[in-house]
Every structure is written in structure tokens, then in C-alpha cells.
ROTIKE-485671 format. One record per atom (N, C-alpha, C, O): residue in one letter; atom name; z, x, y; residue number from 1. Coordinates in steps of 0.1 Angstrom, whole numbers, plus 5000, padded with zeros to 4 digits. Layout:
BEGIN
r; a; w; u; v; k
A; CA; Z; X; Y; NUM;
...
END
This chain:
BEGIN
r; a; w; u; v; k
X; N; 5000; 5008; 4988; 1;
X; CA; 5000; 5000; 5000; 1;
X; C; 5000; 5009; 5012; 1;
X; O; 5007; 5019; 5013; 1;
X; N; 4993; 5005; 5022; 2;
X; CA; 4991; 5013; 5034; 2;
X; C; 5001; 5009; 5045; 2;
X; O; 5007; 4998; 5044; 2;
X; N; 5003; 5017; 5055; 3;
X; CA; 5012; 5014; 5066; 3;
X; C; 5009; 5001; 5072; 3;
X; O; 4997; 4998; 5074; 3;
X; N; 5019; 4993; 5075; 4;
X; CA; 5017; 4979; 5080; 4;
X; C; 5015; 4969; 5070; 4;
X; O; 5014; 4957; 5074; 4;
X; N; 5015; 4972; 5057; 5;
X; CA; 5013; 4962; 5047; 5;
X; C; 5025; 4953; 5047; 5;
X; O; 5037; 4958; 5046; 5;
X; N; 5024; 4940; 5047; 6;
X; CA; 5035; 4931; 5047; 6;
X; C; 5042; 4930; 5034; 6;
X; O; 5035; 4929; 5023; 6;
X; N; 5055; 4930; 5034; 7;
X; CA; 5063; 4927; 5022; 7;
X; C; 5073; 4916; 5025; 7;
X; O; 5077; 4915; 5036; 7;
X; N; 5076; 4908; 5015; 8;
X; CA; 5085; 4897; 5017; 8;
X; C; 5099; 4901; 5017; 8;
X; O; 5104; 4908; 5008; 8;
X; N; 5106; 4897; 5027; 9;
X; CA; 5121; 4900; 5028; 9;
X; C; 5128; 4889; 5020; 9;
X; O; 5128; 4877; 5023; 9;
X; N; 5136; 4894; 5010; 10;
X; CA; 5144; 4885; 5002; 10;
X; C; 5158; 4884; 5006; 10;
X; O; 5164; 4873; 5006; 10;
X; N; 5165; 4895; 5010; 11;
X; CA; 5178; 4894; 5015; 11;
X; C; 5182; 4907; 5022; 11;
X; O; 5174; 4917; 5022; 11;
X; N; 5194; 4908; 5027; 12;
X; CA; 5199; 4920; 5034; 12;
X; C; 5212; 4924; 5029; 12;
X; O; 5221; 4915; 5027; 12;
X; N; 5215; 4937; 5026; 13;
X; CA; 5227; 4942; 5022; 13;
X; C; 5231; 4954; 5031; 13;
X; O; 5226; 4965; 5029; 13;
X; N; 5239; 4951; 5041; 14;
X; CA; 5242; 4962; 5051; 14;
X; C; 5230; 4966; 5058; 14;
X; O; 5223; 4957; 5065; 14;
X; N; 5226; 4979; 5058; 15;
X; CA; 5214; 4984; 5065; 15;
X; C; 5202; 4985; 5055; 15;
X; O; 5193; 4993; 5057; 15;
X; N; 5202; 4976; 5045; 16;
X; CA; 5191; 4977; 5035; 16;
X; C; 5186; 4963; 5033; 16;
X; O; 5193; 4953; 5033; 16;
X; N; 5172; 4962; 5032; 17;
X; CA; 5166; 4949; 5028; 17;
X; C; 5161; 4950; 5014; 17;
X; O; 5156; 4960; 5009; 17;
X; N; 5163; 4939; 5007; 18;
X; CA; 5157; 4937; 4994; 18;
X; C; 5144; 4930; 4996; 18;
X; O; 5143; 4920; 5003; 18;
X; N; 5133; 4937; 4992; 19;
X; CA; 5120; 4932; 4995; 19;
X; C; 5111; 4930; 4982; 19;
X; O; 5114; 4937; 4972; 19;
X; N; 5102; 4921; 4983; 20;
X; CA; 5092; 4920; 4972; 20;
X; C; 5079; 4925; 4978; 20;
X; O; 5075; 4922; 4989; 20;
X; N; 5072; 4933; 4970; 21;
X; CA; 5059; 4938; 4974; 21;
X; C; 5049; 4937; 4963; 21;
X; O; 5053; 4936; 4951; 21;
X; N; 5036; 4938; 4966; 22;
X; CA; 5027; 4936; 4955; 22;
X; C; 5028; 4922; 4950; 22;
X; O; 5032; 4913; 4958; 22;
X; N; 5025; 4919; 4937; 23;
X; CA; 5026; 4906; 4932; 23;
X; C; 5040; 4902; 4928; 23;
X; O; 5044; 4891; 4931; 23;
X; N; 5048; 4911; 4923; 24;
X; CA; 5061; 4907; 4918; 24;
X; C; 5071; 4919; 4918; 24;
X; O; 5082; 4917; 4913; 24;
X; N; 5068; 4930; 4924; 25;
X; CA; 5077; 4942; 4924; 25;
X; C; 5088; 4939; 4934; 25;
X; O; 5085; 4934; 4945; 25;
X; N; 5100; 4943; 4931; 26;
X; CA; 5112; 4941; 4940; 26;
X; C; 5119; 4954; 4941; 26;
X; O; 5121; 4961; 4931; 26;
X; N; 5124; 4958; 4953; 27;
X; CA; 5132; 4969; 4955; 27;
X; C; 5139; 4969; 4969; 27;
X; O; 5139; 4958; 4975; 27;
X; N; 5145; 4980; 4973; 28;
X; CA; 5153; 4980; 4985; 28;
X; C; 5147; 4991; 4995; 28;
X; O; 5144; 5001; 4990; 28;
X; N; 5147; 4987; 5008; 29;
X; CA; 5142; 4996; 5018; 29;
X; C; 5152; 4997; 5029; 29;
X; O; 5158; 4987; 5032; 29;
X; N; 5154; 5009; 5035; 30;
X; CA; 5163; 5010; 5046; 30;
X; C; 5158; 5002; 5058; 30;
X; O; 5146; 5003; 5062; 30;
X; N; 5166; 4994; 5064; 31;
X; CA; 5162; 4985; 5075; 31;
X; C; 5157; 4993; 5088; 31;
X; O; 5150; 4988; 5096; 31;
X; N; 5161; 5006; 5089; 32;
X; CA; 5157; 5014; 5100; 32;
X; C; 5142; 5016; 5101; 32;
X; O; 5136; 5020; 5111; 32;
X; N; 5135; 5015; 5089; 33;
X; CA; 5121; 5019; 5088; 33;
X; C; 5112; 5007; 5087; 33;
X; O; 5100; 5009; 5084; 33;
X; N; 5117; 4995; 5088; 34;
X; CA; 5108; 4983; 5088; 34;
X; C; 5111; 4974; 5100; 34;
X; O; 5122; 4974; 5105; 34;
X; N; 5101; 4966; 5104; 35;
X; CA; 5102; 4957; 5115; 35;
X; C; 5100; 4943; 5110; 35;
X; O; 5089; 4940; 5106; 35;
X; N; 5110; 4934; 5111; 36;
X; CA; 5108; 4920; 5107; 36;
X; C; 5099; 4913; 5117; 36;
X; O; 5099; 4915; 5129; 36;
X; N; 5091; 4904; 5112; 37;
X; CA; 5083; 4895; 5120; 37;
X; C; 5081; 4882; 5112; 37;
X; O; 5081; 4882; 5100; 37;
X; N; 5078; 4871; 5119; 38;
X; CA; 5076; 4858; 5113; 38;
X; C; 5061; 4855; 5112; 38;
X; O; 5053; 4858; 5121; 38;
X; N; 5057; 4850; 5101; 39;
X; CA; 5043; 4845; 5098; 39;
X; C; 5044; 4833; 5090; 39;
X; O; 5047; 4833; 5078; 39;
X; N; 5041; 4821; 5097; 40;
X; CA; 5042; 4809; 5090; 40;
X; C; 5057; 4806; 5086; 40;
X; O; 5066; 4807; 5095; 40;
X; N; 5060; 4802; 5074; 41;
X; CA; 5073; 4799; 5070; 41;
X; C; 5080; 4811; 5062; 41;
X; O; 5091; 4809; 5058; 41;
X; N; 5073; 4822; 5061; 42;
X; CA; 5078; 4833; 5053; 42;
X; C; 5081; 4844; 5062; 42;
X; O; 5073; 4847; 5071; 42;
X; N; 5092; 4851; 5059; 43;
X; CA; 5096; 4863; 5067; 43;
X; C; 5090; 4875; 5060; 43;
X; O; 5091; 4877; 5048; 43;
X; N; 5083; 4884; 5068; 44;
X; CA; 5077; 4896; 5062; 44;
X; C; 5083; 4908; 5070; 44;
X; O; 5089; 4906; 5081; 44;
X; N; 5081; 4920; 5064; 45;
X; CA; 5084; 4932; 5072; 45;
X; C; 5072; 4941; 5071; 45;
X; O; 5064; 4940; 5061; 45;
X; N; 5070; 4949; 5081; 46;
X; CA; 5059; 4959; 5081; 46;
X; C; 5065; 4973; 5081; 46;
X; O; 5074; 4976; 5088; 46;
X; N; 5059; 4982; 5073; 47;
X; CA; 5063; 4996; 5073; 47;
X; C; 5060; 5003; 5086; 47;
X; O; 5048; 5003; 5090; 47;
X; N; 5070; 5009; 5092; 48;
X; CA; 5068; 5016; 5105; 48;
X; C; 5064; 5030; 5103; 48;
X; O; 5055; 5035; 5110; 48;
X; N; 5070; 5037; 5093; 49;
X; CA; 5067; 5051; 5091; 49;
X; C; 5055; 5053; 5082; 49;
X; O; 5049; 5044; 5077; 49;
X; N; 5051; 5066; 5081; 50;
X; CA; 5040; 5069; 5072; 50;
X; C; 5042; 5066; 5058; 50;
X; O; 5033; 5061; 5051; 50;
X; N; 5054; 5069; 5053; 51;
X; CA; 5058; 5066; 5039; 51;
X; C; 5072; 5061; 5039; 51;
X; O; 5081; 5065; 5046; 51;
X; N; 5075; 5051; 5030; 52;
X; CA; 5088; 5045; 5029; 52;
X; C; 5092; 5044; 5014; 52;
X; O; 5084; 5039; 5006; 52;
X; N; 5103; 5050; 5011; 53;
X; CA; 5108; 5049; 4997; 53;
X; C; 5114; 5035; 4994; 53;
X; O; 5121; 5029; 5002; 53;
X; N; 5110; 5030; 4983; 54;
X; CA; 5116; 5017; 4978; 54;
X; C; 5125; 5021; 4967; 54;
X; O; 5121; 5028; 4957; 54;
X; N; 5138; 5018; 4968; 55;
X; CA; 5148; 5022; 4959; 55;
X; C; 5153; 5011; 4950; 55;
X; O; 5150; 4999; 4952; 55;
X; N; 5159; 5015; 4939; 56;
X; CA; 5164; 5005; 4929; 56;
X; C; 5176; 4998; 4933; 56;
X; O; 5179; 4987; 4927; 56;
X; N; 5183; 5002; 4943; 57;
X; CA; 5195; 4995; 4949; 57;
X; C; 5196; 4998; 4964; 57;
X; O; 5189; 5006; 4969; 57;
X; N; 5206; 4992; 4970; 58;
X; CA; 5208; 4993; 4984; 58;
X; C; 5216; 5006; 4988; 58;
X; O; 5228; 5005; 4990; 58;
X; N; 5209; 5017; 4988; 59;
X; CA; 5216; 5030; 4992; 59;
X; C; 5208; 5042; 4987; 59;
X; O; 5200; 5041; 4978; 59;
X; N; 5210; 5053; 4994; 60;
X; CA; 5203; 5065; 4990; 60;
X; C; 5207; 5071; 4977; 60;
X; O; 5201; 5080; 4971; 60;
X; N; 5219; 5066; 4972; 61;
X; CA; 5224; 5071; 4959; 61;
X; C; 5216; 5065; 4947; 61;
X; O; 5218; 5069; 4936; 61;
X; N; 5207; 5055; 4950; 62;
X; CA; 5199; 5049; 4940; 62;
X; C; 5185; 5056; 4939; 62;
X; O; 5181; 5061; 4950; 62;
X; N; 5180; 5057; 4928; 63;
X; CA; 5167; 5064; 4926; 63;
X; C; 5155; 5057; 4933; 63;
X; O; 5156; 5045; 4936; 63;
X; N; 5145; 5064; 4936; 64;
X; CA; 5133; 5059; 4942; 64;
X; C; 5124; 5052; 4931; 64;
X; O; 5121; 5058; 4921; 64;
X; N; 5121; 5040; 4934; 65;
X; CA; 5113; 5032; 4924; 65;
X; C; 5098; 5033; 4927; 65;
X; O; 5090; 5033; 4918; 65;
X; N; 5095; 5033; 4940; 66;
X; CA; 5081; 5033; 4945; 66;
X; C; 5081; 5039; 4959; 66;
X; O; 5091; 5041; 4965; 66;
X; N; 5069; 5042; 4964; 67;
X; CA; 5067; 5046; 4978; 67;
X; C; 5057; 5038; 4984; 67;
X; O; 5046; 5036; 4979; 67;
X; N; 5060; 5032; 4996; 68;
X; CA; 5050; 5025; 5004; 68;
X; C; 5044; 5034; 5014; 68;
X; O; 5052; 5041; 5022; 68;
X; N; 5031; 5035; 5016; 69;
X; CA; 5025; 5044; 5025; 69;
X; C; 5019; 5036; 5036; 69;
X; O; 5013; 5041; 5046; 69;
END
């Protein structure tokens, strides 16, 4: 996925968002690196940085599951 690709915001845990990306993949992204915006009835986020790690849990102590570019 390229920079600016929308991902669905599922929930927030502290400074982390649980997001769905692609068809059904789910992971956590640091809130500092995404910008929420509304589109219709669904909340989406757009990746601000060049690459964003998607983690298995809400924190840097969790492993990287995927990377959004």
C-alpha cells in the first residue's frame, strides 16, 4: 500500500489505533503517524510518513506484522 492509502479505524488504545487494511488484515499503528478524516459513514486514516509499521499489538514491544508505504 502506498502513502495516503486509507485504512479503516477500528478502535484506539492510548496512542495506538487498531486498523483494518487491505481486505481483512488487522493491526496497530502509532497515532502520531496517521491522520484521521471522515469519508461518508466510515472513519479512515491516511499514512503520513513514507513507511509505517503495523504491529501485532498496541505498543513498540509487539512485533511488526506488516509495513504500509
